N, C-alpha and C positions, 0 to 999 in steps of 0.2 A: 480162489473162492468165487462162487457164482455171484453175478450182479443181482441184487434183489429186484423183484418185479415192481414193487412199490417202495419208494424211498422218500421219507419226509425229513427235512432238515431245518431246524431252528424255525419252525412255523409259528407265526404270530398273527392272530386275528383280533383286531381291535375295532369296536363299534363306536361311532360318534353319536352321542346323545345330548339332549339339552342340559343334562347334569354333568357331562364330562365324557371321558373316554373309558369304555368298558374293555378291559383286557381279558377277553374271553379265553384266548389261548395265548400263552406267553413263553414261547421258546420250546417247542416240542419236536422231538426227533425219534424216528423209528424206521425199521425196515420190515418188509414182508415178502416172502418168496411164494411162487405159485404152488398151489396144493397145500398151503399151510393156513392156519387160522390164528389171527391175533385177537385176543379178547381185550377190550378196553373197558375198564371198570371204574366206577366212582359215583358219588352222590349226584343228584340233580344239580346242574349249574357248575359242574367241574370242567366242562369244555369238551365232553365226549362227542356230542352231536355236532357242535360247531366245527370240530376238526374234520369230520367226515363230509359236512356240507362244503367245506373249503376244498377238499379233494375233488368233489364233483363240480366245483365251480358254481355253486348255487347261491352264494352270498350276493347281496346288492352291492355292486362295485362303487356306487355313488356314495354310500354311507359306511362302507366297510373297508378297512385297510388290511390287506392280506400280504404278509411278507414272508420271506424264507424261500424254500425250494420244495416242490412236490414233483418227483420224477415217477412217471408211469411208463415202464418199459423204456426208460431212457429219455422220454419226452417230458419237458417241463410244463406242467399244467398251469402254472401261474403266469406264464408268458403266452399261453395259447389264447386265440381269439374265441369269442363266443360261438362262432360258427364251427370252429374246430372242436370245442367242447361238446356241442350238440351232437356232432358225429360220433364222439366217444361215448356219451351217455346213452345207456341202453344197449350198446353193442360191446365195446371193450370193457366198460365199467357200468355197474348198475347198483340199485339200492332197494332194499326192502324196508318200508317205513313201519313205524310202530302200530299205527291205527289204520288197519286195512279198510275199514268202512269209510273213514274220512278221506283216504287216498284214492279210492276207486270212485269213478263217476256213477251216480245213481241213475243216470239217463241212458246209459249204454250197457249192452250185455257184456258179460265177462269175456265171451269169445271175441267180441268186436274190439274190446280194449287190449286184449293180448295180441290179436291179429294186427291191429293198427301199429303197434310197436314193431312187430316183425316186418310189416310192409315198409315202414319208414326207413329202416336200416338195410333192407335187402332188395326192395323194389318188387317184392313178390305180388302176384295177383291176389284178388280177394279170395277165390277158392283155395289157393295154396296157403294163404294166411289162416283161413279157417281150419284147414287140415292141420296146420302147425299148432294152432291153439288147442285143438282136440288132443293132439299128441302130447303137448306139455301138461294139460290137465290130467292126462292118464299117468304121466311120469310122476306127478306130485301126489298121486293117490286119490284123485277125485273119482268117485264111482259114476258109472255111466257118462263118461265125458262127452260122448257124442250128443247126449241130450242136455246135459248141464251147461254146455257151451253157450246155449241160448238163454240161460237164466240171468237175472239181474243180481247185483251184489246183495240186496236185501233178502234174496231167496237162499243165500248161503249162510251157514252157521259161522261163528267167529273163527273156528279152526279152519273151515273150508275157505273162507275169505283170505286167510293168511296163506293158505296153500296156493290160492289163485294169484296172490301177490308174488309169491315165489316163482310161479310159472311165468308171470309177466317179466320178472326180473331176469329170468334165465332163458327167455325165448330166443335170444340172439347169441347164446353161449358166451357170456361175458367172461373175461379172464380175471376180473376183480368184482367181488360182490360185497357190498356194505349192508349189514343187517343191523338196523337201529332198533334195539329192544323189541324184536319181532315176536317174543313170547310173553310179554308183560301182561297183557290183558286176557291171557288164556289160562284155563285150569291146568293143573300139573300133568294130567294125562296127555292133553293135547300138546303142552309144552314139550314133553318127551318125544312125542311123535314128530313135531316140527324139527327138533334138534337132530333126531335120527335121520330125517329126510335131508337136511342140509349136509350131513356127513356123507350120505349115500350119493347125493348129487355132486358133492365136491370130489369124491373118488371117481365118479364118471367123467366129469368135465375137467378136473385138475384146477379148479378155481381157487384163487386166493381170496380169503374171506376176512373182513374186519367185522367182528361181532361186538356191538355196543350193549352194555347192560350195567345195572347197579347191583346185580345179584351174583355173588361169588359161587353160589350153588350151580347156577347155569354155566358159569365159566368153567367149572370143574368138569363139565361134560363136553364142551365144544372146543376149547382153546388149546392150541399147542404152546403159544407164548402169551404172556399176560402183561399188560401195561396198566398201572394204577395211576389215575389222574386225581389231582386235588387242586382247586383254585386255579385252573388253567394250565397247570404244569404236571409233568410226570414225576411222581415221587418214588416209584418202584417199577422195575422191569425184571423179567425172568421167565423161565419156562413155567408151565402150569404147576408142575410138581414143586418147583422151588418157591414160588410165591405162596402157594397154599399150605405147604408143609413147613417151610422155614422162612416166613416173611421177615423183612428187614426194616420195615418202616412202621412207626406207631400208628399211623393212619390205617395201614393194612391190618394191623392187629385189631384195631377197633372194628373194622368191617367184619373180620372173622368172629370177633366176640359178640357181634350183634346178630349172628346167625344161629338158629337152633341146630342141635346135633342129634342125629338118630342113634348114635352109638354111645353117647355120654350119659351121665346120671340125669334122671328125669327132674330132679329138684334143683338143678343149677339154673339160676336166673340168667336171662340175656343181659348183656352189658352194652347198651347203646352208647354211641359217642356223644359226650356232652356238648352243648352249644350248637351253633349253626354254622353252615359253610360261610366262607368269607365273602364280603362284597367285592366283586371284581371291578367296581368303579373306584373303590378306595381300598385295595388289598392291604393286609397287615405287613409291617416291615419284617425283615428276616425271613424265617421259615413261615410260610403261609398257614401251616397247621399249628403253630405254637400257641395261639389262644385256646386251643382245645386239647393240647397235648399234656399228658400227666407226667412227662419226663423232662420238662424244661429245666427244672431245678438241678437235674443230674448233669447238665452241660455247663462247664465253667464259663465265667466272664460274660454270661448273658448272650452267648452267641446266637441262640435260637431267636432272640428278639431283634438282634442287630444285623446278622449276616445270613443271607440266603444260602442254604447248603447246596453244594454242587452235586449234580447227578454223575457219579463216576461209574461207567459201565465197562465191565471186563467179561469177555466171552458171552455177551448178551445179558449179564446179570449186574444189577446195581440198584442203589437206593440213595435218595437225597435226604440225608439225616446227619446231624452233628454227633450223634451217639457213636461211640467206638464199636468195633466188631464184638469185643468182649461184652460190652454193656448190652448190646442187642441180644446176644445169646442169653445173658442172665435175665434181662427184663422180660424177654418173650417167654422164657420158661416159667417165670412167676405169673405173667399175664395169662398164659394159656392153661395154668393149673386150675381145674374146676373148683369152685367154692360153693358147696351146697348150702341151702338155707338152714 
C-alpha cells in the first residue's frame, strides 16, 4: 500500500481562553493521497477550518496546544520550525481562503501579489514573476490576463477574485491545496465554474486537495472521500458515494435531510437538525451529538449520554455511533422516506 501524502493522526487543537480550554479539534485522524480530494463537511464550529490551519502551522503557538502527528510526505509538521513551515507554505502546501476580498491586499495589484509569492519561493526576477502571474491568470480563466494583471482586487468580480486567489495558491505548483469554503459567497453558476476549475487543475498538477465546506451538495461534486465532523471530532468517514447514499450517522442524516432535492416531491419540507452545535468549552458527555439526536432512546443503558462512541474504520469506512448496523439501516430508511405536507 502506498504511503499517503498527507497523514493526520490523533490531532488535538486546544485553545486557552479566560473561560477555560476550548477543545476545537479532539482526536482527528485521516489520510490523503496525491491527486485525490478529501471533503471535510460539518456545521460552523465543528473544527473544519481549525484542522487545516493546524496543517499549515498558522495557529498562535503561545495560546494554542496542538498535539498529535501531521505528516506531509513523511515530514512531521508539528515538530517543524517556523522557518521550515514558511518554506513549505505557498510552495509545497497552499490555501484558498473563503473571502478573497479580505484575503487580497487592496493596495497592490493582482499581478504583484501573485508574482511576489512566486519570487519568494523561486527567487525569480520581477519580469519573470510578472510573466508567471499572467500565465496563471490565463490558466484560471481570467480574460485578457496580460491587461488584468495590473488591476486591483476591487476591480475584479467576486468570481474573478476567487480565481485570482486560486492562481496565487497554485503559482508554485503545490502538492497540497487546502480550499476553505472557496465557493460559499458565490452564486451557483460561479460555484460550478470554480469547482470545475479545481478539478481541471488537479488533473494537470496531480494536487492533493482538502476541500472544506458545510454544503453536502458541493461535496457531491468535488470529493473522492468525505469526512464528517461534529463537535471537533470525526463522526463518519467514507467515499463520496458511501456517505451520500448510505450514511451511517444520525448527524449525516440530518445534514442530508436539511438539503433541498431536485428530483424529490416538491411538497416535502426540509428537516433542519434541532438545537445548536455543542460548546467546545464544555462539550456534552458521551456522544457529542446526543442532545440533538432523535435516536438516543433506541440505544440501551443510556450509552449515548455516558460513553463516547469509538470511530471504527474498515477499508476507509466508519462511523462513531452506538446504533447497531441493523438499526442504522432501519432508521435511515425511515428517515430518508419523504413525508409530503
